[in-house]
C-alpha positions in Angstrom: 79.1 78.8 41.3 82.4 78.0 39.8 84.0 74.7 41.2 87.1 73.4 39.4 86.2 69.6 39.4 89.8 68.6 38.8 91.1 70.6 41.5 88.6 69.3 44.0 89.2 65.6 43.0 93.0 66.5 43.2 92.6 67.6 46.8 90.1 65.0 48.1 91.6 62.1 50.2 90.5 58.6 51.4 92.4 59.4 54.9 94.0 62.2 56.5 96.8 61.3 58.9 98.0 63.9 61.3 101.8 63.5 62.3 104.4 61.4 60.7 106.0 59.8 63.6 106.0 56.0 64.3 102.0 55.7 64.8 101.1 58.3 62.0 103.9 57.1 59.6 102.9 53.5 60.0 99.1 54.3 59.5 99.9 56.1 56.3 102.1 53.3 55.1 99.6 50.7 55.8 96.6 53.0 54.2 98.6 53.7 51.2 99.3 49.9 50.7 95.7 49.1 50.8 95.2 51.9 47.9 93.9 54.4 49.8 94.8 58.1 48.7 96.5 59.4 51.8 97.5 62.8 53.1 99.9 63.2 55.9 100.2 66.4 57.7 103.4 67.2 59.6 104.2 70.3 61.5 107.9 69.7 61.6 111.0 70.0 59.3 112.1 67.5 56.8 115.0 65.7 58.1 117.8 65.1 55.7 120.0 62.0 55.8 123.7 62.8 57.2 123.1 66.5 57.0 120.7 66.8 60.0 122.6 64.2 62.0 125.5 66.6 62.9 126.5 64.4 66.2 126.1 60.9 64.3 129.9 60.1 64.1 131.0 62.0 67.4 132.6 59.9 70.3 131.1 60.7 73.8 134.2 62.5 74.7 134.0 64.9 71.6 130.9 66.5 73.2 131.4 69.5 75.4 129.4 67.6 78.4 130.5 64.1 77.4 127.0 63.7 75.7 125.1 65.0 78.9 123.1 67.9 79.0 124.2 70.9 81.2 122.5 71.4 84.4 120.9 74.9 83.1 119.4 73.0 80.4 117.8 70.4 82.7 116.5 73.2 84.9 114.8 74.9 81.8 113.4 71.6 80.5 112.2 69.6 83.4 109.6 67.8 81.1 111.5 67.1 78.1 114.7 65.9 80.1 112.4 63.2 81.6 113.2 61.2 78.3 116.0 58.8 78.4 117.0 59.7 74.9 117.5 63.5 75.3 121.1 64.4 75.3 123.8 66.2 73.6 123.7 64.0 70.4 120.0 64.0 70.0 118.9 67.5 71.5 117.9 68.8 68.1 115.1 66.2 67.7 113.3 67.5 70.8 111.0 70.3 71.5 112.3 72.3 74.2 109.9 73.2 77.1 109.9 76.9 76.5 109.3 76.5 72.6 105.9 74.7 73.3 105.0 74.8 77.0 103.5 71.9 78.6 100.3 72.6 80.5 99.3 69.8 82.6 96.2 69.4 84.8 97.2 65.6 85.4 100.7 64.2 85.2 101.3 63.1 81.4 104.7 63.8 79.9 103.9 64.0 76.2 107.5 64.7 75.0 107.4 66.1 71.5 109.8 66.0 68.5 108.7 68.2 65.6 110.0 66.8 62.4 109.2 64.1 59.7 109.5 60.9 61.6 108.7 62.5 64.9 110.6 60.8 68.0 111.0 57.7 66.1 114.2 59.2 64.9 115.6 58.7 68.4 114.4 55.5 69.7 117.2 53.2 68.4 115.0 50.8 66.8 114.3 49.2 70.1 110.6 48.4 71.4 109.4 45.6 73.6 106.4 43.5 73.2 103.5 43.4 75.6 103.5 40.0 77.4 100.5 37.8 78.2 100.9 39.1 81.6 100.1 42.8 80.2 97.1 41.7 78.2 95.8 39.7 81.2 96.5 42.3 84.0 93.1 44.0 84.3 91.4 40.6 84.5 94.0 39.2 86.8 93.9 42.3 89.0 90.4 43.0 88.9 91.2 46.5 87.7 89.3 48.5 85.0 88.0 46.4 81.9 89.6 43.3 80.7 91.3 43.5 77.2 89.3 42.1 74.5 92.3 40.7 72.8 95.3 38.7 73.9 98.9 38.4 73.3 98.3 35.6 70.9 95.8 37.6 68.8 98.5 40.4 68.4 101.8 38.6 68.1 101.5 38.2 64.4 101.2 42.1 63.9 104.1 42.5 66.2 106.1 40.4 63.9 104.8 42.3 60.9 105.9 45.5 62.2 109.3 44.4 63.6 110.3 42.8 60.3 109.5 46.1 58.4 111.1 48.5 60.8 114.1 46.4 61.9 113.8 46.2 65.6 116.9 45.5 67.4 117.4 43.9 71.0 118.3 40.8 72.7 116.8 37.3 72.6 116.6 36.8 76.4 114.1 34.1 76.7 111.8 35.9 79.4 108.2 35.1 79.5 107.5 38.7 80.5 109.4 40.0 77.6 108.3 37.8 74.5 110.8 37.1 71.5 110.7 39.6 69.0 112.1 39.3 65.4 115.5 41.3 65.7 
């Protein structure tokens, strides 16, 4: 047996992350910061700043359909077009239904983006925290299994992520939409 020990060591990882979207990318960041040798596998293309954002500086009236997708596109992509962010300015970041057909036994719209960063490239840095009402819903409604954690347990983690990624939004002061670090 001829095993190249250096090659084996070079290609051995503590963790392998599949996908570089918001979840996979964040997991890889955290694992690397903890000192783990981490491999990220991504099926999509690399996205180059400015070059791969051809529509970034266009005004709505400069798009052929005023930044809306034509009816024929919507008919050909009934799943992908369910995403609020799919329009003429972002269509290059979405997988079209025919490119990777969606097979659904039960309704579940897993809308895909095959590129480094996944669909995190089109989410406009906006995300809402779950409130105490979301974490308490199962117990309150008598449905399913009660969450083992509460909002207060996860709030510091929300803050950690929000500060790093630069969440944008409004400070509305709603109990159902807890304050974030904008």
